[in-house]
C-alpha positions in Angstrom: 0.0 0.0 0.0 2.6 2.6 1.1 1.7 5.3 -1.5 -1.3 3.6 -3.2 -2.6 5.0 -6.5 -6.0 4.2 -7.8 -6.5 3.2 -11.4 -9.8 4.8 -12.4 -10.3 5.4 -16.1 -11.9 3.9 -19.1 -9.9 1.6 -21.3 -10.3 1.2 -25.1 -11.4 -2.2 -26.0 -9.4 -4.2 -28.5 -10.6 -7.5 -29.7 -8.3 -10.4 -28.9 -8.4 -13.7 -30.7 -6.7 -16.9 -29.5 -4.3 -18.5 -31.9 -5.5 -21.8 -33.2 -2.5 -23.6 -31.6 -3.0 -21.9 -28.2 -4.6 -25.0 -26.7 -1.6 -27.2 -27.7 0.9 -24.8 -26.3 -0.9 -24.1 -23.1 -1.3 -27.8 -22.4 2.4 -28.1 -22.0 2.6 -25.7 -19.1 3.9 -26.9 -15.7 2.2 -25.6 -12.6 3.5 -26.7 -9.2 2.8 -26.7 -5.6 4.9 -24.1 -3.6 7.7 -26.2 -2.2 7.9 -27.2 1.4 11.4 -28.8 1.0 14.7 -26.9 0.9 18.4 -27.6 1.5 19.3 -28.2 5.1 19.6 -25.1 7.2 22.7 -24.1 9.2 21.7 -21.6 11.8 24.2 -19.0 12.9 22.0 -17.0 15.3 18.7 -17.6 17.0 15.6 -15.9 18.3 12.7 -17.4 20.4 9.4 -16.2 21.8 11.0 -17.1 25.2 14.3 -15.3 24.5 15.5 -11.8 25.5 16.7 -8.9 23.4 18.4 -7.4 26.5 20.2 -10.4 28.0 20.3 -12.9 25.1 23.4 -13.3 23.0 21.7 -15.0 20.0 23.0 -18.4 20.8 20.8 -21.5 20.8 20.9 -21.5 24.6 20.4 -17.8 25.0 18.3 -16.5 22.0 17.1 -13.1 21.2 13.3 -12.4 21.4 12.6 -10.4 18.3 13.0 -10.4 14.6 14.4 -6.9 14.7 17.2 -7.7 17.1 18.1 -10.9 15.2 18.3 -9.0 12.0 20.4 -6.2 13.6 23.3 -8.6 14.5 23.3 -10.8 11.3 26.1 -10.3 8.9 26.4 -11.1 5.2 26.2 -14.9 4.6 24.5 -15.5 8.0 21.3 -17.4 8.7 19.1 -16.4 11.6 16.6 -19.0 12.8 13.4 -18.3 14.6 12.3 -21.0 17.0 8.7 -22.2 16.8 6.0 -19.8 18.1 4.7 -16.4 17.4 6.5 -13.1 17.1 4.8 -9.7 17.3 1.2 -8.5 17.0 -1.0 -6.2 14.9 0.9 -3.3 16.5 4.4 -4.6 15.8 6.6 -3.1 13.0 9.3 -5.6 12.0 11.8 -3.4 10.2 14.5 -5.5 8.4 17.5 -3.1 7.8 20.7 -5.1 7.6 22.2 -5.5 4.2 23.7 -8.7 2.9 25.9 -8.8 -0.2 25.8 -10.3 -3.7 28.0 -13.1 -2.3 26.5 -13.2 1.1 22.7 -13.2 1.3 21.3 -12.8 4.8 18.6 -15.3 5.5 15.9 -15.3 8.2 14.0 -18.6 8.4 12.2 -21.0 10.7 14.3 -23.3 12.8 14.4 -26.7 11.2 11.2 -28.7 11.8 9.6 -25.9 13.6 7.1 -23.2 12.4 7.6 -19.6 13.3 4.7 -17.2 12.8 5.6 -13.5 12.3 2.6 -11.1 13.0 2.4 -7.5 12.1 4.0 -5.1 9.6 7.1 -6.6 7.9 9.2 -3.9 6.2 12.3 -5.1 4.3 14.6 -2.1 3.9 17.8 -4.0 3.7 19.1 -5.5 0.5 20.3 -9.1 -0.3 17.9 -10.4 2.4 15.9 -13.6 2.2 12.8 -14.5 4.3 12.1 -18.2 4.0 9.8 -20.9 5.5 7.8 -18.4 7.6 4.1 -18.1 8.3 3.5 -14.3 8.1 0.2 -12.9 9.4 0.5 -9.4 8.0 -2.4 -8.0 9.9 -1.4 -4.6 11.3 -2.7 -1.1 12.0 0.0 1.0 10.3 -1.9 2.3 7.2 -4.1 4.9 8.8 -5.4 7.2 6.1 -8.7 6.9 4.3 -8.0 6.4 0.6 -9.0 9.3 -1.6 -12.4 9.0 -3.1 -13.5 6.0 -1.0 -15.3 5.2 2.2 -12.9 2.4 2.9 -12.0 1.5 6.4 -8.9 2.9 8.2 -6.7 1.8 9.8 -5.8 -1.2 7.7 -2.7 -3.2 7.1 0.4 -2.0 5.4 1.5 -4.7 3.0 4.7 -6.7 3.5 6.9 -4.0 1.9 10.1 -4.5 0.0 12.2 -1.4 -0.3 15.6 -3.0 -0.7 17.1 -4.6 -3.8 18.0 -8.3 -4.5 15.6 -9.4 -1.7 13.9 -12.9 -1.8 10.7 -14.2 -0.3 10.5 -18.0 -0.7 8.4 -20.8 0.8 6.4 -18.5 3.0 2.7 -18.5 3.8 1.5 -14.9 3.8 -2.1 -13.9 4.8 -4.0 -11.3 6.9 -5.9 -13.2 9.5 -7.7 -10.2 11.0 -10.5 -9.5 8.4 -11.2 -5.9 9.5 -7.5 -5.0 8.9 -7.1 -6.5 5.4 -5.3 -4.4 2.8 -2.7 -5.0 0.1 -0.6 -8.2 0.5 3.0 -7.9 -0.8 4.1 -4.4 -1.9 7.2 -4.1 -4.1 9.0 -0.8 -4.8 6.6 1.7 -3.2 9.9 3.4 -2.2 13.6 2.6 -2.4 15.2 0.4 -5.0 13.4 -2.9 -5.4 15.4 -4.2 -8.4 15.9 -7.9 -8.7 13.3 -8.8 -6.1 12.3 -12.5 -6.2 8.9 -13.8 -5.0 8.7 -17.6 -5.3 7.0 -20.7 -3.9 4.7 -18.6 -1.7 1.1 -18.9 -0.7 -0.4 -15.4 -0.6 -4.1 -15.3 0.3 -7.0 -13.7 2.2 -6.1 -10.1 1.9 -8.1 -7.0 0.7 -11.4 -5.2 1.5 -11.3 -1.8 -0.2 -13.2 -1.6 -3.5 -10.5 -2.4 -6.2 -7.4 -1.1 -4.3 -6.0 -4.1 -2.5 -3.9 -6.6 -4.4 -2.3 -9.9 -3.6 1.0 -8.6 -5.1 1.4 -4.9 -5.9 4.5 -4.4 -8.1 4.9 -0.6 -8.2 8.6 0.0 -9.2 11.6 -2.1 -9.8 13.6 -3.6 -12.6 14.1 -7.3 -13.3 11.6 -8.5 -10.6 10.8 -12.2 -10.8 7.5 -13.6 -9.5 7.0 -17.3 -10.1 5.6 -20.6 -8.8 3.2 -18.9 -6.3 -0.4 -19.6 -5.3 -2.4 -16.4 -5.0 -6.0 -16.7 -3.9 -9.0 -15.1 -2.1 -8.9 -11.4 -2.8 -12.1 -10.0 -4.4 -10.9 -6.4 -4.0 -7.9 -6.3 -6.3 -5.7 -8.1 -8.7 -3.5 -11.2 -8.4 -0.6 -9.0 -9.5 -0.8 -5.3 -10.3 2.1 -3.9 -12.4 1.7 -0.2 -11.9 3.0 2.5 -12.4 6.6 1.8 -13.4 8.0 -1.7 -13.2 10.3 -2.7 -16.0 11.4 -6.1 -17.3 9.5 -8.1 -14.8 8.9 -11.8 -15.4 5.7 -13.2 -13.9 5.2 -16.9 -14.6 4.0 -20.3 -13.4 1.6 -18.7 -10.8 -1.9 -19.7 -10.0 -4.4 -16.8 -9.3 -7.8 -18.0 -8.0 -10.8 -15.9 -6.8 -9.2 -12.5 -7.2 -11.1 -9.6 -8.6 -8.9 -9.7 -11.7 -5.8 -11.6 -12.7 -3.5 -8.8 -13.7 -3.3 -5.1 -14.6 -0.5 -3.3 -16.5 -0.5 0.5 -16.4 1.2 3.8 -15.5 0.7 7.4 -14.6 2.0 10.6 -16.3 5.8 10.7 -16.2 6.2 6.9 -15.6 7.1 4.1 -18.0 5.9 0.5 -17.6 7.8 -1.6 -20.2 9.4 -4.9 -21.0 7.2 -7.0 -18.6 6.4 -10.6 -19.5 3.4 -12.4 -18.0 3.3 -16.1 -19.1 2.5 -19.7 -18.2 0.1 -18.6 -15.4 -3.3 -20.0 -14.6 -6.1 -17.5 -13.8 -9.4 -18.9 -12.6 -12.7 -17.7 -11.1 -12.0 -14.0 -11.3 -14.8 -12.3 -9.4 -14.8 -8.8 -11.0 -14.2 -5.3 -9.6 -17.6 -3.6 -9.8 -16.5 -0.2 -8.4 -14.4 0.1 -11.6 -16.9 -1.6 -13.9 -14.4 -4.4 -14.5 -15.8 -7.9 -15.0 -14.0 -11.0 -13.8 -11.2 -11.1 -16.4 -7.7 -12.2 -16.8 -6.0 -8.8 -17.5 -6.4 -5.3 -18.8 -4.1 -2.4 -19.3 -4.4 1.4 -18.9 -2.0 4.3 -19.4 -2.2 7.7 -17.8 1.2 8.4 -19.3 3.0 7.2 -22.4 1.8 3.8 -23.6 4.0 1.1 -22.3 6.1 -1.0 -24.7 7.3 -4.5 -24.8 4.7 -5.9 -22.4 3.3 -9.3 -23.2 0.7 -11.7 -21.9 1.1 -15.2 -23.4 0.6 -18.9 -23.0 -1.6 -18.5 -20.0 -4.5 -20.7 -19.1 -7.8 -18.9 -18.3 -10.8 -20.7 -16.8 -14.2 -19.5 -15.5 -13.4 -15.8 -15.8 -16.7 -14.1 -16.8 -14.9 -11.2 -18.5 -12.7 -13.6 -20.5 -9.2 -12.3 -21.5 -10.0 -8.6 -20.9 -9.4 -5.4 -22.8 -5.8 -4.7 -23.9 -4.5 -1.7 -25.8 -0.7 -2.1 -25.8 0.0 -5.4 -24.2 0.6 -8.1 -26.8 -1.5 -11.2 -26.1 -0.9 -14.5 -27.8 -1.0 -18.3 -27.2 -3.5 -18.1 -24.3 -6.1 -20.9 -23.9 -9.4 -21.3 -22.1 -9.7 -24.7 -20.4 -10.1 -26.3 -17.0 -6.6 -26.6 -15.6 -7.5 -29.7 -13.6 -6.5 -28.7 -10.1 -6.1 -31.4 -7.5 -8.5 -29.8 -5.0 -9.2 -26.1 -5.6 -11.9 -26.1 -2.9 -9.1 -26.7 -0.3 -6.6 -24.6 -2.2 -4.5 -27.4 -3.5 -3.7 -26.0 -7.0 -1.5 -28.9 -8.1 -2.5 -29.8 -11.6 -3.7 -33.3 -12.3 -2.7 -33.3 -16.0 0.6 -34.8 -17.0 3.8 -32.9 -17.6 4.4 -31.3 -14.3 7.8 -31.6 -12.5 8.3 -32.3 -8.8 6.4 -29.5 -7.0 8.2 -26.2 -7.1 11.1 -27.3 -9.4 11.9 -26.3 -12.9 
């Protein structure tokens, strides 16, 4: 959310026809379950709900108590492990400031075989930082303004914000468990330099409540962002991924978006450029529509307040049960998309593994 911008305008409809071979190409897609497995973890420092920031030294026997303290003492190449339990509340601001390096990523993760839940506002300002194998209940009270032109509730949750570069979210389960505080989910590049962000193998779900303003992933700025192999679901008040107003050269692929208001939007504002973004090999199902913007449940649309974006593509995606179909596009090149049932294992219980042949081991490429 950070500095949210509404997209309120009328788009010019352009008819889009699927290529005759779209079905054949789309049937070869591989969509996977976000991975639970990962290489063995070596922990350098520790935190625990029963630890102490004042007397702990970060050792296994004398852990810190908070994510902030653990982050503050990590150095490039270190892994900080959170023992099982809960950290923070809706009034907690977890600000991650410490920088890793290109050769020494800092990692914060759950202790092996334990599940750590981080609650509150997670704000990643450091670069070369990875958050891995965490449950993150992003419910918080830090976005306190009423959004212009709406009667939407305030306060609501700031999203998990990424303001550093070369940061990674992987294998995490992100949601907002307090319904009255739901807002945007993951926010990339509202400020800072979010180049080379990677979002992979996540479940992002149950966010949003404000008209058409709350998105599962809001990609605002950043070059070379990669978003892949994620399951995004349950947000009737926004898009699966919003690319607006100035991301460049992003690749968004192999994701499942289910029961969002709309799959994607690509757009900008005066003075900004949105270009070179590729959206491919995704599955978009059961889009619910965004009635406050007169948008039916569709896969994608684009809109430009500034110069029309260039080099943006939407191809080889599978679309199913979206009442608005593909959607209206003016300058995004669409090709090779197919409409068919993807054959999820158990969508009602949010298992979006596909039953059709051709997929690899979940989460691998």
